[in-house]
C-alpha positions in Angstrom: -82.3 -59.2 -20.5 -83.4 -62.2 -17.9 -86.6 -63.8 -17.2 -88.0 -66.6 -15.7 -89.9 -69.3 -18.6 -93.6 -69.0 -17.6 -96.8 -68.9 -19.0 -95.6 -71.0 -22.2 -98.2 -72.2 -24.5 -97.5 -74.9 -27.2 -99.7 -75.0 -30.2 -100.7 -78.5 -32.1 -103.3 -79.9 -34.2 -104.6 -82.0 -31.0 -104.1 -80.0 -28.1 -102.7 -77.4 -26.2 -100.2 -77.6 -23.8 -99.8 -75.3 -21.2 -96.5 -75.0 -19.0 -97.1 -72.8 -15.7 -94.3 -71.5 -13.2 -95.7 -71.7 -9.5 -92.7 -70.7 -7.1 -90.3 -72.8 -9.0 -92.5 -75.7 -9.8 -93.8 -76.6 -12.9 -96.9 -77.9 -13.5 -97.7 -79.9 -17.0 -100.5 -81.2 -18.5 -103.5 -80.4 -21.5 -106.0 -78.0 -20.9 -108.6 -80.4 -21.3 -106.7 -82.1 -18.4 -106.2 -79.5 -16.0 -109.8 -78.8 -16.0 -110.3 -81.9 -15.1 -108.0 -82.2 -12.3 -109.6 -78.9 -11.2 -112.7 -80.6 -10.8 -111.1 -83.6 -9.4 -109.4 -83.1 -6.1 -108.1 -86.7 -5.9 -105.6 -86.5 -8.7 -102.8 -84.5 -8.4 -100.9 -83.0 -11.3 -97.9 -84.2 -11.8 -95.1 -81.9 -10.0 -91.5 -81.2 -11.3 -89.4 -79.6 -8.8 -87.6 -77.7 -11.6 -87.1 -73.9 -12.2 -84.8 -72.3 -15.3 -84.0 -68.5 -16.0 -83.2 -67.3 -19.3 -80.2 -64.8 -20.0 -79.5 -63.0 -23.0 -76.0 -62.3 -24.1 -74.6 -58.8 -23.5 -72.4 -56.2 -25.5 -68.9 -54.7 -23.1 -70.2 -51.4 -24.9 -73.8 -51.5 -22.9 -72.0 -53.0 -19.7 -69.9 -50.3 -18.7 -72.6 -48.0 -18.6 -74.7 -50.9 -16.3 -75.9 -49.6 -12.8 -74.9 -51.9 -10.1 -77.8 -53.4 -9.6 -78.4 -53.9 -13.6 -74.6 -55.3 -13.3 -75.7 -58.2 -10.7 -79.0 -58.9 -12.9 -77.3 -60.1 -15.5 -74.1 -61.8 -14.3 -74.8 -62.7 -10.9 -76.3 -66.0 -10.2 -78.1 -66.5 -6.6 -80.1 -68.9 -4.6 -78.4 -72.0 -6.1 -78.5 -74.5 -3.9 -82.7 -74.9 -2.6 -83.3 -78.1 -0.6 -85.5 -80.4 -3.1 -84.7 -78.2 -6.5 -83.1 -78.4 -9.1 -82.3 -74.7 -10.4 -80.8 -73.7 -14.0 -79.8 -70.8 -15.7 -79.9 -71.0 -19.4 -77.2 -68.3 -20.7 -77.3 -67.3 -24.7 -73.3 -67.1 -24.1 -71.8 -69.9 -25.5 -75.3 -71.7 -24.2 -73.9 -72.8 -21.2 -76.4 -74.1 -18.5 -75.4 -73.7 -14.8 -77.3 -75.1 -11.9 -77.8 -76.8 -9.0 -79.7 -80.0 -7.4 -80.2 -80.3 -4.1 -82.0 -84.0 -3.4 -84.1 -84.5 -0.5 -86.2 -87.0 -2.3 -84.5 -88.2 -5.5 -84.4 -85.5 -8.5 -84.9 -86.3 -12.0 -83.1 -84.0 -14.5 -85.1 -83.5 -17.3 -84.9 -81.2 -21.0 -88.2 -79.3 -20.1 -89.6 -77.0 -22.9 -86.7 -74.2 -22.7 -84.0 -77.4 -24.8 -86.6 -78.4 -27.4 -85.3 -82.1 -26.6 -86.4 -85.4 -25.6 -84.0 -85.3 -22.5 -81.5 -83.4 -21.1 -78.4 -85.1 -22.6 -79.6 -85.8 -26.2 -77.3 -83.1 -27.4 -75.6 -81.7 -24.4 -72.7 -83.0 -22.1 -72.9 -82.1 -18.4 -70.0 -81.4 -15.5 -71.3 -82.4 -11.9 -69.2 -81.4 -8.7 -70.5 -82.0 -5.3 -70.1 -79.6 -2.7 -72.5 -81.1 -0.2 -73.2 -84.6 2.0 -72.2 -88.0 0.3 -75.0 -88.8 -2.5 -75.6 -90.7 -5.6 -75.8 -89.7 -9.5 -77.6 -92.7 -11.4 -76.9 -92.3 -14.8 -79.0 -94.8 -17.2 -79.4 -97.2 -14.4 -76.0 -97.2 -13.2 -75.7 -95.7 -9.7 -72.1 -93.7 -8.8 -71.5 -92.7 -5.3 -70.3 -89.2 -5.4 -68.3 -87.6 -2.2 -67.8 -84.1 -1.2 -65.5 -82.5 -3.8 -65.9 -85.6 -6.0 -67.4 -85.0 -9.8 -69.2 -86.4 -12.8 -68.9 -86.0 -16.3 -72.0 -87.2 -18.1 -71.8 -87.5 -21.8 -74.1 -86.9 -24.7 -76.6 -89.6 -25.0 -77.3 -90.5 -21.3 -81.1 -90.6 -21.0 -81.7 -91.1 -17.1 -79.9 -89.1 -14.9 -81.3 -89.1 -11.2 -79.8 -87.3 -8.4 -80.5 -88.7 -4.3 -79.2 -87.8 -0.8 -77.7 -90.6 1.5 -79.1 -88.2 4.5 -82.0 -86.0 3.6 -80.6 -84.2 6.7 -77.2 -83.3 5.5 -78.1 -83.6 1.3 -75.6 -83.6 -1.3 -75.6 -80.4 -3.4 -74.5 -81.3 -6.8 -73.3 -78.3 -8.8 -73.7 -78.7 -12.5 -72.2 -77.3 -15.7 -73.1 -78.1 -19.2 -72.6 -77.5 -22.6 -73.7 -78.3 -26.3 -72.0 -81.4 -27.6 -71.5 -83.0 -31.0 -70.5 -86.7 -30.0 -70.5 -88.9 -27.2 -67.9 -89.2 -24.6 -67.4 -91.6 -22.0 -69.5 -91.2 -18.4 -66.9 -91.4 -15.5 -66.8 -90.3 -12.0 -64.3 -88.3 -10.6 -62.3 -88.4 -7.5 -59.1 -86.2 -6.5 -57.6 -89.1 -4.7 -57.9 -92.9 -4.6 -57.5 -95.9 -7.0 -58.7 -95.7 -10.5 -61.2 -98.6 -11.4 -63.6 -99.1 -14.6 -65.8 -95.7 -14.6 -63.6 -94.0 -12.0 -60.7 -91.5 -13.4 -58.3 -90.3 -10.8 -57.0 -86.6 -11.0 -53.6 -87.0 -12.4 -51.0 -85.1 -10.2 -49.8 -83.1 -13.3 -53.2 -81.8 -13.0 -53.4 -80.4 -9.0 -51.1 -77.4 -10.0 -49.6 -75.0 -6.7 -49.4 -71.3 -7.9 -48.9 -68.0 -6.1 -47.2 -66.9 -2.6 -48.4 -65.6 0.3 -46.2 -62.8 -0.1 -48.8 -61.7 -2.8 -51.6 -63.2 -1.5 -52.5 -65.8 -4.2 -51.2 -68.9 -2.6 -53.7 -71.3 -4.3 -54.0 -75.2 -5.8 -55.9 -75.4 -9.0 -57.0 -79.3 -9.1 -58.5 -79.8 -12.8 -61.5 -82.3 -13.5 -62.3 -82.1 -16.9 -59.9 -81.6 -19.5 -58.2 -83.1 -22.2 -55.8 -86.2 -21.5 -57.8 -86.8 -18.2 -61.6 -87.0 -18.8 -62.5 -86.5 -22.7 -65.1 -83.9 -23.4 -66.6 -81.5 -26.5 -66.1 -78.5 -25.0 -66.4 -78.5 -21.5 -63.7 -77.8 -18.8 -64.0 -77.7 -15.4 -62.3 -77.9 -12.2 -61.5 -76.5 -8.5 -59.2 -73.5 -6.7 -58.5 -73.8 -3.2 -57.1 -70.6 -1.5 -54.1 -71.1 1.1 -55.3 -69.4 4.5 -53.6 -65.9 4.2 -54.4 -65.4 0.3 -57.4 -63.7 -0.5 -56.5 -63.3 -4.6 -57.4 -65.8 -7.7 -56.5 -65.0 -11.4 -54.4 -62.1 -10.6 -52.6 -61.3 -12.5 -55.9 -61.4 -14.7 -56.6 -62.3 -18.4 -59.1 -63.0 -21.0 -59.6 -65.8 -23.3 -61.8 -64.7 -26.5 -62.6 -68.4 -27.3 -63.9 -69.6 -24.2 -66.3 -68.1 -21.9 -66.3 -69.0 -17.8 -68.6 -69.4 -15.0 -67.3 -68.9 -11.2 -69.0 -70.9 -8.0 -67.7 -69.0 -4.9 -68.2 -71.1 -2.2 -66.3 -72.4 1.7 -67.2 -68.8 3.0 -68.7 -68.1 6.0 -72.0 -65.9 6.3 -70.6 -62.7 6.5 -67.7 -62.8 4.2 -67.2 -62.4 0.7 -65.5 -61.8 -2.5 -65.3 -59.2 -4.6 -65.0 -60.4 -8.7 -63.9 -57.9 -11.1 -64.9 -58.7 -14.2 -65.1 -56.4 -17.5 -62.5 -55.1 -20.0 -59.2 -54.4 -18.6 -59.8 -51.3 -19.3 -63.3 -50.8 -18.2 -63.3 -53.0 -15.0 -66.6 -53.2 -12.6 -67.2 -55.6 -9.8 -70.0 -57.5 -7.7 -69.8 -58.3 -4.7 -70.4 -61.8 -4.1 -71.7 -64.3 -1.1 -71.0 -68.2 -0.3 -72.5 -70.4 -3.1 -73.1 -67.8 -5.5 -72.2 -67.8 -8.9 -71.1 -65.5 -11.8 -71.1 -65.5 -15.7 -68.0 -64.1 -17.4 -68.3 -63.7 -21.1 -65.1 -64.1 -23.0 -64.3 -60.5 -23.1 -64.1 -60.1 -19.5 -61.5 -60.4 -17.1 -62.4 -62.9 -14.3 -60.6 -62.6 -10.8 -61.5 -61.8 -6.9 -60.4 -60.9 -4.0 -62.0 -61.9 -0.9 -62.3 -60.9 2.5 -60.9 -64.3 3.7 -59.4 -67.1 1.8 -62.2 -69.0 -0.1 -63.1 -72.5 -2.8 -64.4 -71.9 -6.1 -65.6 -73.8 -9.4 -64.6 -72.9 -12.7 -66.0 -74.0 -16.2 -65.4 -73.3 -19.1 -66.9 -73.9 -22.9 -66.1 -72.2 -26.0 -64.0 -72.2 -28.7 -60.9 -74.9 -27.8 -60.4 -77.0 -24.6 -56.6 -75.5 -24.5 -56.3 -74.5 -21.0 -53.4 -72.5 -21.1 -55.3 -70.1 -24.1 -55.5 -66.7 -22.4 -54.5 -63.2 -23.0 -52.8 -62.4 -19.9 -53.3 -58.6 -18.9 -50.1 -56.9 -16.6 -51.5 -55.3 -13.0 -50.4 -51.7 -14.9 -52.7 -51.7 -17.5 -56.0 -52.4 -15.7 -58.1 -49.4 -15.1 
């Protein structure tokens, strides 16, 4: 089931606090304060350009009966990158939060009512990859410059997180994955190339893996950003896979991993291009047509593979029981249905 959190009322001994969703903008204040603001046009309510959508877990027994619309409603994430907004999707599947921040003016990441926390990373860790213009992420007063396809890991306990763009006409597009955390790991900037320095990790050559071949239409390069041995985290793993020209298949032969779920974000696709993303149990496969800069949720019981109308790039993020990248259950092509 899906719903945008709206019209929430929190009761207490001294006041009633309301949260209303108005076109994706949360307006917060006490009941009395809201009445006063209606009568005083000079005083405007605080505007938080942030929206959260809640999605519950689903059973594979139910999914095989879904229509196309229902399948897209449950798993497809659209319209993530909205200038001037933070958009988040909170999934009950391993409690992952998938989202994006596109700062025209600086945007602050807050916990909101949904997390029941003082600040977003009070009990969470956060991975960020920039797929837009140059920008900055300020974490507890320290400013990190984030270029195209550069990333950050932000550890549990980080209080103040602010996203900004270097040029508002070409804003950064920060893609976010967040998972519950049980300990604090170091906050670091992650770059695919360059020289390491304090607070900056360079992706190791061993974590740039070339796979597949043009004959199988799956020639690709995997760049692993957040994983054990390179960037320490509690459970979150993130990386990026780029298909070479002429190749269109990802993760084929396909697999499942019962101990982790995964989210894909497809990008670097022209407007008329698409990816047929395949999901479901290996013997009950379904597909979702995906466009540029759209994400898809993959439960642990589901395959996750795609075939595009042309080459593309996608970001993968995993959370769950362990962080063994190779812990997966392969599915032979002949066994797919």
